[in-house]
C-alpha positions as a Markdown table, in Angstrom:
| # | Residue | x | y | z |
|---|---|---|---|---|
| 1 | Met | 21.2 | 141.2 | -98.7 |
| 2 | Thr | 20.1 | 137.6 | -99.2 |
| 3 | Thr | 16.9 | 136.8 | -101.0 |
| 4 | Ser | 15.0 | 133.7 | -99.7 |
| 5 | Tyr | 12.5 | 132.0 | -101.9 |
| 6 | Ala | 10.2 | 130.4 | -99.3 |
| 7 | Thr | 8.4 | 127.1 | -100.0 |
| 8 | Thr | 5.1 | 127.6 | -101.6 |
| 9 | Gly | 2.2 | 125.2 | -101.9 |
| 10 | Ala | 1.1 | 124.0 | -105.2 |
| 11 | Val | -2.1 | 122.0 | -105.6 |
| 12 | Ala | -2.3 | 119.2 | -108.2 |
| 13 | Asn | -5.0 | 116.7 | -108.2 |
| 14 | Gly | -6.2 | 117.8 | -104.8 |
| 15 | Val | -2.7 | 117.2 | -103.3 |
| 16 | Thr | -0.7 | 120.1 | -101.9 |
| 17 | Thr | 3.0 | 119.9 | -102.5 |
| 18 | Ser | 5.6 | 122.3 | -101.3 |
| 19 | Ile | 8.5 | 123.5 | -103.4 |
| 20 | Asp | 11.7 | 124.7 | -101.8 |
| 21 | Trp | 12.9 | 127.2 | -104.3 |
| 22 | Asp | 16.2 | 127.8 | -102.3 |
| 23 | Ala | 17.0 | 124.1 | -102.7 |
| 24 | Ile | 16.3 | 124.3 | -106.4 |
| 25 | Ile | 18.6 | 127.4 | -106.8 |
| 26 | Arg | 21.3 | 125.6 | -104.9 |
| 27 | Asp | 21.1 | 122.5 | -107.0 |
| 28 | Gln | 24.1 | 122.0 | -109.2 |
| 29 | Arg | 22.0 | 120.7 | -112.1 |
| 30 | Phe | 19.9 | 123.8 | -112.0 |
| 31 | Gln | 22.9 | 126.0 | -111.9 |
| 32 | Ser | 24.4 | 124.1 | -114.9 |
| 33 | Leu | 21.1 | 124.3 | -116.7 |
| 34 | His | 21.0 | 128.1 | -116.1 |
| 35 | Arg | 24.5 | 128.6 | -117.4 |
| 36 | Arg | 24.0 | 126.4 | -120.5 |
| 37 | Lys | 20.7 | 128.0 | -121.3 |
| 38 | Ser | 22.1 | 131.6 | -120.8 |
| 39 | Ala | 25.1 | 130.9 | -123.0 |
| 40 | Phe | 22.9 | 129.5 | -125.7 |
| 41 | Leu | 20.5 | 132.4 | -125.6 |
| 42 | Trp | 23.2 | 135.0 | -125.6 |
| 43 | Gly | 24.7 | 133.3 | -128.7 |
| 44 | Leu | 21.3 | 133.3 | -130.5 |
| 45 | Met | 20.8 | 137.0 | -129.5 |
| 46 | Leu | 24.2 | 138.0 | -130.7 |
| 47 | Leu | 23.5 | 136.3 | -134.1 |
| 48 | Ser | 20.1 | 138.0 | -134.3 |
| 49 | Val | 21.3 | 141.5 | -133.5 |
| 50 | Thr | 24.3 | 141.1 | -135.8 |
| 51 | Tyr | 22.1 | 140.1 | -138.7 |
| 52 | Tyr | 19.6 | 142.8 | -137.9 |
| 53 | Phe | 22.2 | 145.5 | -138.0 |
| 54 | Leu | 23.7 | 144.2 | -141.2 |
| 55 | Leu | 20.6 | 145.7 | -143.0 |
| 56 | Pro | 21.2 | 149.3 | -142.1 |
| 57 | Ile | 24.9 | 149.0 | -142.4 |
| 58 | Gly | 24.5 | 147.4 | -145.9 |
| 59 | Ala | 21.9 | 150.0 | -147.0 |
| 60 | Ala | 24.3 | 152.8 | -145.9 |
| 61 | Tyr | 27.7 | 151.5 | -147.0 |
| 62 | Phe | 26.9 | 149.0 | -149.7 |
| 63 | Gln | 24.3 | 150.7 | -151.8 |
| 64 | Asp | 25.6 | 149.4 | -155.0 |
| 65 | Leu | 25.2 | 145.8 | -153.8 |
| 66 | Phe | 21.8 | 146.4 | -152.3 |
| 67 | Lys | 20.5 | 148.1 | -155.6 |
| 68 | Ile | 21.3 | 145.1 | -157.8 |
| 69 | Arg | 18.0 | 144.0 | -159.3 |
| 70 | Val | 17.2 | 140.3 | -159.0 |
| 71 | Trp | 13.7 | 140.2 | -160.6 |
| 72 | Gly | 11.7 | 143.2 | -161.8 |
| 73 | Val | 11.8 | 145.8 | -159.0 |
| 74 | Ile | 13.0 | 143.2 | -156.4 |
| 75 | Asn | 16.6 | 144.0 | -155.5 |
| 76 | Ile | 19.1 | 142.4 | -153.0 |
| 77 | Gly | 18.3 | 145.0 | -150.4 |
| 78 | Leu | 14.6 | 144.0 | -150.4 |
| 79 | Leu | 15.5 | 140.3 | -150.3 |
| 80 | Phe | 17.9 | 140.9 | -147.5 |
| 81 | Ala | 15.2 | 142.8 | -145.5 |
| 82 | Leu | 12.7 | 140.0 | -146.1 |
| 83 | Ser | 15.3 | 137.4 | -145.0 |
| 84 | Glu | 15.2 | 139.0 | -141.5 |
| 85 | Phe | 11.8 | 137.4 | -141.0 |
| 86 | Ala | 13.3 | 134.0 | -142.1 |
| 87 | Ile | 16.1 | 134.5 | -139.7 |
| 88 | Ala | 13.8 | 135.2 | -136.8 |
| 89 | Trp | 11.7 | 132.1 | -137.5 |
| 90 | Ile | 15.0 | 130.0 | -137.8 |
| 91 | Val | 16.2 | 131.3 | -134.5 |
| 92 | Ala | 12.9 | 130.5 | -132.9 |
| 93 | Trp | 13.0 | 127.0 | -134.4 |
| 94 | Val | 16.6 | 126.4 | -133.3 |
| 95 | Tyr | 15.9 | 127.5 | -129.7 |
| 96 | Ser | 12.6 | 125.4 | -129.6 |
| 97 | Arg | 14.4 | 122.3 | -130.8 |
| 98 | Lys | 17.4 | 122.8 | -128.3 |
| 99 | Ala | 15.0 | 123.5 | -125.4 |
| 100 | Ser | 12.8 | 120.4 | -126.0 |
| 101 | Arg | 15.9 | 118.2 | -126.4 |
| 102 | Asp | 18.0 | 119.5 | -123.5 |
| 103 | Phe | 16.7 | 122.2 | -121.3 |
| 104 | Asp | 13.1 | 121.0 | -120.8 |
| 105 | Gln | 14.1 | 117.4 | -119.9 |
| 106 | Leu | 16.6 | 118.5 | -117.3 |
| 107 | Ala | 14.2 | 121.1 | -115.9 |
| 108 | Ala | 11.5 | 118.4 | -115.7 |
| 109 | Gln | 13.8 | 116.1 | -113.8 |
| 110 | Ile | 14.7 | 118.8 | -111.3 |
| 111 | Cys | 11.1 | 119.7 | -110.8 |
| 112 | Ala | 10.0 | 116.1 | -110.3 |
| 113 | Glu | 12.6 | 115.5 | -107.7 |
| 114 | Cys | 11.9 | 118.7 | -105.8 |
| 115 | Glu | 8.1 | 118.0 | -105.8 |
| 116 | His | 8.7 | 114.6 | -104.2 |
| 117 | Ala | 11.3 | 115.7 | -101.7 |
| 118 | Pro | 10.1 | 116.8 | -98.3 |
| 119 | Ser | 10.6 | 120.5 | -97.7 |
| 120 | Ala | 13.2 | 121.8 | -95.2 |
| 121 | Arg | 10.3 | 123.4 | -93.3 |
| 122 | Thr | 8.4 | 120.1 | -93.0 |
| 123 | Gly | 9.0 | 117.2 | -90.8 |
| 124 | Ala | 9.9 | 113.7 | -91.9 |
| 125 | Ala | 6.2 | 112.9 | -92.5 |
| 126 | Gly | 5.9 | 116.0 | -94.7 |
| 127 | Val | 3.6 | 117.8 | -92.5 |
| 128 | Ala | 4.3 | 121.5 | -91.5 |
C-alpha cells in the first residue's frame, strides 16, 4: 500500500502556495536530514535512558556508594538523583544547539525550494 501526500494549499500574505509532500519525501536532502536527525535523536535517547536507569541500579546494587554523606544529610544517591534534572536540561540544550545549527537550516532550504517550485498537479503557469 502506497501512501500519497497530496499537495495542499498554504496561505501566506494572501498568496496560496501548494506544497508537494511526495516530492519533499523523495528529495535526497530530506532523506539525509531525516537519517541524520534520527541517528542523533536515538543517540541522545540512549544516553538519557542509560543515565536514568543508573539511578535504580545504583540504589539497588551500590548502596554503600549511594549512602556516602557529602554534606549533612545530603548523600551521593540524592545528588545523583538531582543530577538527572541537569542531564535532562543538558540533553535539551545539546539538541537545540544541533537543531538550530544543522537541521533547521537544511529544513528551511528544502521548504523554501518546495514552496517556490510549481507542483506536479499544476501547469507551467502554476495554475491548477
